[in-house]
GUDRENRO-552589 format. One line per 3 residues: their letters; for each residue x, y, z of N, C-alpha, C. Coordinates in steps of 0.02 Angstrom, whole numbers. Layout:
A) X,Y,Z,X,Y,Z,X,Y,Z ~ ...
This chain:
MNT) 4328,6144,5118,4387,6159,5094,4427,6146,5168 ~ 4498,6107,5159,4544,6088,5175,4621,6106,5178 ~ 4613,6127,5229,4690,6165,5208,4760,6136,5267
ITI) 4795,6102,5230,4848,6065,5268,4935,6111,5242 ~ 4964,6119,5291,5012,6143,5293,5092,6131,5318 ~ 5139,6122,5293,5181,6069,5238,5262,6141,5276
KNL) 5276,6118,5352,5323,6165,5350,5382,6183,5324 ~ 5427,6106,5315,5470,6082,5291,5470,6015,5269 ~ 5497,5988,5236,5510,5913,5190,5509,5840,5272
SEI) 5523,5874,5331,5527,5819,5363,5451,5810,5363 ~ 5422,5830,5374,5316,5869,5382,5318,5806,5320 ~ 5300,5799,5286,5300,5780,5255,5272,5700,5254
DAA) 5263,5649,5287,5240,5593,5325,5185,5607,5352 ~ 5176,5666,5404,5111,5676,5422,5075,5693,5396 ~ 5086,5732,5331,5054,5793,5310,4996,5732,5267
AQE) 5062,5693,5237,5000,5620,5190,4957,5600,5230 ~ 4980,5591,5276,4928,5553,5365,4868,5590,5334 ~ 4869,5641,5368,4812,5724,5392,4777,5720,5302
FLG) 4816,5703,5233,4775,5703,5201,4727,5637,5185 ~ 4762,5575,5212,4744,5522,5176,4662,5526,5235 ~ 4663,5551,5284,4611,5551,5337,4540,5598,5315
ILK) 4604,5666,5269,4540,5685,5269,4480,5658,5200 ~ 4520,5612,5157,4511,5568,5106,4456,5517,5133 ~ 4494,5481,5183,4431,5419,5195,4374,5461,5222
TQY) 4358,5544,5286,4330,5537,5319,4256,5573,5281 ~ 4298,5627,5227,4262,5678,5195,4245,5649,5122 ~ 4286,5609,5092,4273,5580,5031,4294,5503,5014
PDS) 4239,5484,5047,4268,5432,5040,4232,5390,4976 ~ 4209,5397,4922,4183,5375,4888,4257,5381,4824 ~ 4278,5443,4832,4308,5453,4775,4384,5445,4738
RCI) 4404,5425,4697,4461,5385,4678,4497,5423,4630 ~ 4485,5493,4615,4549,5526,4595,4520,5563,4617 ~ 4593,5606,4602,4635,5662,4644,4670,5692,4594
IFN) 4654,5737,4594,4692,5835,4557,4747,5851,4582 ~ 4795,5877,4573,4851,5914,4606,4896,5982,4538 ~ 4872,6050,4577,4877,6085,4535,4930,6134,4564
AGM) 4995,6150,4538,5015,6166,4577,5075,6192,4506 ~ 5112,6237,4527,5191,6251,4491,5225,6189,4453 ~ 5267,6207,4406,5332,6166,4427,5373,6155,4486
GVG) 5389,6114,4501,5435,6102,4575,5412,6132,4629 ~ 5341,6135,4656,5317,6172,4688,5319,6090,4765 ~ 5320,6042,4741,5318,5956,4767,5262,5920,4773
KTT) 5221,5919,4723,5186,5874,4679,5194,5798,4669 ~ 5254,5779,4643,5302,5701,4663,5317,5723,4740 ~ 5317,5762,4732,5343,5726,4840,5302,5741,4874
FIK) 5260,5760,4858,5193,5735,4892,5136,5662,4865 ~ 5133,5671,4821,5114,5566,4781,5178,5530,4838 ~ 5217,5550,4832,5259,5483,4864,5237,5467,4932
ALC) 5245,5511,4967,5230,5535,5032,5169,5493,5015 ~ 5122,5495,4978,5038,5489,5001,5056,5414,4995 ~ 5072,5387,4924,5051,5310,4899,5089,5291,4964
KAM) 5159,5313,4992,5188,5253,5065,5138,5265,5095 ~ 5105,5304,5145,5030,5305,5173,4987,5262,5168 ~ 4962,5234,5079,4930,5214,5061,4946,5130,5048
GAV) 4984,5126,5075,5037,5059,5093,5042,5030,5005 ~ 5079,5087,4978,5102,5054,4897,5153,5031,4931 ~ 5174,4944,4887,5220,4911,4897,5294,4959,4858
DEA) 5287,4982,4804,5307,5001,4745,5322,5071,4779 ~ 5393,5093,4758,5389,5156,4780,5367,5217,4711 ~ 5352,5276,4751,5316,5296,4684,5377,5365,4673
SSP) 5382,5369,4578,5405,5412,4565,5374,5437,4494 ~ 5406,5511,4469,5386,5532,4437,5373,5497,4386 ~ 5297,5521,4345,5267,5467,4270,5312,5518,4196
TFA) 5326,5551,4213,5348,5593,4160,5354,5600,4084 ~ 5385,5537,4099,5392,5495,4012,5355,5430,4001 ~ 5334,5420,4057,5289,5348,4042,5227,5366,4055
IVN) 5198,5450,4059,5106,5455,4077,5081,5411,4117 ~ 5094,5380,4136,5060,5350,4194,5097,5275,4222 ~ 5116,5281,4311,5143,5247,4345,5107,5182,4395
DYL) 5104,5133,4371,5056,5087,4445,5077,5067,4485 ~ 5082,5075,4536,5107,5065,4621,5023,5013,4611 ~ 5082,4942,4659,5057,4897,4678,5059,4907,4754
CED) 4974,4893,4789,4972,4899,4851,4973,4826,4904 ~ 4988,4837,4959,4990,4804,5025,4906,4736,5043 ~ 4866,4789,5002,4809,4769,5010,4785,4742,4946
GGH) 4816,4730,4884,4819,4707,4833,4784,4757,4768 ~ 4756,4804,4824,4757,4859,4749,4793,4899,4728 ~ 4779,4952,4687,4832,4975,4645,4811,5062,4639
IFH) 4881,5085,4639,4872,5188,4626,4885,5221,4565 ~ 4856,5223,4530,4898,5244,4452,4913,5315,4466 ~ 4980,5336,4437,5009,5417,4459,4996,5432,4395
FDL) 5009,5486,4359,4971,5520,4295,5021,5570,4309 ~ 5066,5592,4261,5085,5642,4245,5057,5674,4171 ~ 5011,5716,4168,5007,5732,4068,5024,5803,4056
YRI) 5108,5799,4086,5111,5877,4060,5151,5871,3993 ~ 5150,5804,3959,5140,5817,3884,5122,5805,3859 ~ 5036,5797,3883,4984,5763,3824,4943,5844,3818
KDT) 4957,5842,3757,4916,5923,3720,4848,5902,3731 ~ 4804,5877,3717,4743,5861,3737,4713,5835,3769 ~ 4634,5819,3769,4587,5750,3789,4598,5711,3760
EEA) 4620,5734,3696,4585,5644,3653,4664,5621,3640 ~ 4725,5641,3666,4786,5626,3696,4795,5581,3727 ~ 4733,5601,3768,4741,5590,3841,4696,5520,3851
MAA) 4632,5512,3816,4602,5459,3794,4621,5403,3767 ~ 4665,5414,3724,4716,5377,3678,4751,5347,3700 ~ 4780,5375,3771,4840,5336,3841,4785,5301,3866
GAE) 4702,5275,3879,4675,5259,3901,4656,5283,3971 ~ 4683,5351,3981,4650,5370,4028,4572,5349,4072 ~ 4524,5380,4036,4454,5370,4023,4476,5317,4084
DYI) 4490,5232,4067,4491,5183,4086,4520,5178,4168 ~ 4552,5217,4184,4601,5219,4251,4543,5264,4284 ~ 4516,5316,4272,4496,5381,4305,4417,5346,4311
YGD) 4444,5317,4273,4329,5287,4327,4311,5228,4358 ~ 4389,5186,4359,4415,5116,4358,4380,5133,4482 ~ 4441,5054,4479,4401,5042,4594,4454,5092,4599
DYC) 4531,5096,4591,4563,5138,4579,4583,5180,4606 ~ 4635,5207,4641,4653,5306,4640,4674,5311,4599 ~ 4678,5375,4556,4729,5398,4527,4740,5446,4549
MIE) 4816,5459,4565,4857,5530,4580,4841,5569,4496 ~ 4826,5630,4482,4832,5656,4418,4874,5715,4421 ~ 4930,5737,4393,4985,5802,4384,4978,5817,4310
WPE) 4967,5890,4326,4959,5936,4268,4906,5904,4210 ~ 4823,5913,4264,4755,5854,4249,4730,5899,4198 ~ 4741,5979,4189,4715,6001,4140,4684,5983,4048
TLL) 4715,5918,4031,4658,5926,3970,4622,5866,3998 ~ 4628,5840,4067,4560,5781,4088,4507,5832,4102 ~ 4519,5874,4161,4462,5921,4155,4386,5892,4144
PIL) 4368,5902,4048,4296,5897,4026,4288,5837,4053 ~ 4334,5748,4070,4302,5694,4078,4307,5679,4136 ~ 4345,5719,4186,4348,5674,4254,4284,5679,4292
PEN) 4276,5651,4320,4237,5607,4404,4207,5690,4443 ~ 4146,5669,4460,4101,5707,4462,4147,5719,4546 ~ 4140,5667,4564,4183,5663,4658,4237,5676,4660
TVE) 4290,5699,4591,4347,5715,4605,4384,5743,4646 ~ 4435,5722,4695,4482,5767,4737,4522,5854,4707 ~ 4527,5872,4732,4566,5935,4689,4606,5942,4760
VGI) 4681,5958,4720,4714,5970,4801,4777,6024,4773 ~ 4781,6116,4783,4809,6153,4749,4885,6159,4798 ~ 4905,6149,4787,5002,6158,4830,5026,6249,4811
EEM) 5026,6284,4847,5059,6338,4832,5124,6340,4918 ~ 5162,6365,4868,5247,6385,4875,5247,6432,4940 ~ 5251,6459,5006,5252,6519,5037,5311,6559,5019
EDG) 5329,6618,5040,5391,6653,5031,5444,6637,5086 ~ 5409,6582,5148,5494,6551,5187,5491,6482,5164 ~ 5466,6466,5105,5490,6388,5070,5450,6319,5100
SRV) 5396,6362,5132,5335,6313,5164,5277,6297,5123 ~ 5241,6265,5138,5183,6213,5062,5131,6223,5088 ~ 5063,6257,5051,4989,6240,5060,4953,6201,5048
MEV) 4925,6160,5075,4869,6125,5016,4813,6146,5059 ~ 4787,6174,4990,4703,6185,5010,4667,6127,4975 ~ 4633,6075,4990,4613,6001,4975,4525,6018,4975
GLL) 4510,5987,4912,4423,5977,4931,4371,5955,4847 ~ 4334,5955,4842,4322,5933,4747,4301,5995,4721 ~ 4321,5962,4647,4338,5979,4617,4239,6027,4571
N) 4294,6079,4570,4194,6124,4543,4182,6126,4476
């Protein structure tokens, strides 16, 4: 398990680079990354910084109503960003095509992943984000159990 602390918003780009280093060295074959945190803790904000660090040409934004956003990267690859807050169950997520994305070769960043837990790949990386009393964020990074 790895821990990344973000004391304030000015540190988010450095935290994204640190996360990317962990991802590439410890989980090089993982393409599916789930984010667990409460409402307003910073999942989308961190994903925006992470997409930028990964070379996304498109600026990341919340896919709350679209369910999935597709960001083109400088290397020609894609990052798929899911927000499953409004998805009721696994069947609905699969009907939206989630399985095709999560087992593909491109990165998938998933907010509110609960409905996909039964079908996620074994090497899914889990990121837990907790807001501390001082407003900082502590991220725990590891493989999904």
